[in-house]
C-alpha angles and dihedrals in degrees: 000000000000121000092246091053093048091050089053090048092049088050091055092048092052089052090050089049089053089051091051089052093046092051093046093246089122141012128231085246088063086065098053096104088054092049093048087063089068092215124121133172084263094058091098094164090056115108123258087247090054088054092045090054090050093048091050090048092050091045090053095048092047096046089049091050092045092056097042119109091245093066111109123221110272119252096195115112119205106209 
């Protein structure tokens, strides 16, 4: 995956994380490992490897919160 694509994916995962917090499926504290990396989608001078680490960290956090007992059943329909 090219860096530009990785940054776009990073942006989408951040939005998804914000939605998890908004819905109560995760807390801001759940994302502390991600914040400690110091890389955001706007960190354009960060290396591809830095963005990749941030993406992997976000995916891990989101997957963990998706499988937790506190996650509510989705009401989203994919028609």
